[in-house]
N, C-alpha and C positions, 0 to 999 in steps of 0.2 A: 150550883155544885161546882167544886173545883176540879181542875184537870190535873191528874197525877201522871208522872212519867216513871216508867220502870225499864230496867235493863237487866239482862242475864248476869248472874254472878259468875258462872262457869261457862265460858264460850264453847268448850268441848261438848257439853251436854245440852246445848241450846239449839233452838230452831231459828231460822232467819227472822222470824217475828220478834223474838225477844233478844236475839243477838244484836240487832240494830237498834233496839229500844222501841217502846210503844207507849202511847198515851191512853189514858182511860179516865172517863168522868165517873167520879164516885162521890157518894154522900160523905159529909164530914164525919158522920157517926159510923160509917163503914170501917172495918179494920183494914189496915194496909194489906195489899196483895203480897203473898210470899212465893207463889208459884205462877208460872206462865199458863194462861188459859188454853194454849194450844198444845204444848209439849210437856207440861208439868215440871219443867226445870226450875230451879230456884232463881228468883228475881229479887232485885233491890230497888227501893224507891230512889229516884234521882232528885237532886236539888236543881231547880230551874229558876230562871229569872222571872219575876212577876211582870205582867203586862200592865203598864201604866200609861196614863194620858197621852202625851205627845209633846210637841213643841209648844212654847207659850203662845205663839200666834194661832196655832190650830185650836188651842183651848179657848182663846179669846173669840175666835170665829164661832165655835160651837155655842158659847155662852150668848153671843149676839143673836144667833139664829134661834135660840131658845127663848129670846125675849128679855134677857137680863141686861142691865145697864152696868157700865164700868165707870167708876169715878176716880179722878186724880186729885190727890190732896194738894191744895194750894197753900194752905196755912192752917193755923189753929181754928178749927170749925169751918173752914172754907174748902169746898170741893167743886170741881169742874166735871160736868158730865161729858165723857168721851163718846159714848154711843148709847 
């Protein structure tokens, strides 16, 4: 299930929980939250950056630990096994 971020629309009517923003795990089929669960103030869903892999070397390390092999192309139909 994805993690959604919400923040108060009107800071004057909000509590510290929604004024600072909060995260919530919700099912994809669940409707978006429109009010704060603590103070019933209106909230809006925030756009956040997705969490993605990492550096190329860390991805290579994870693949190696999982038992995968990495090949380097030498020429047409020729490959060298790196690990």
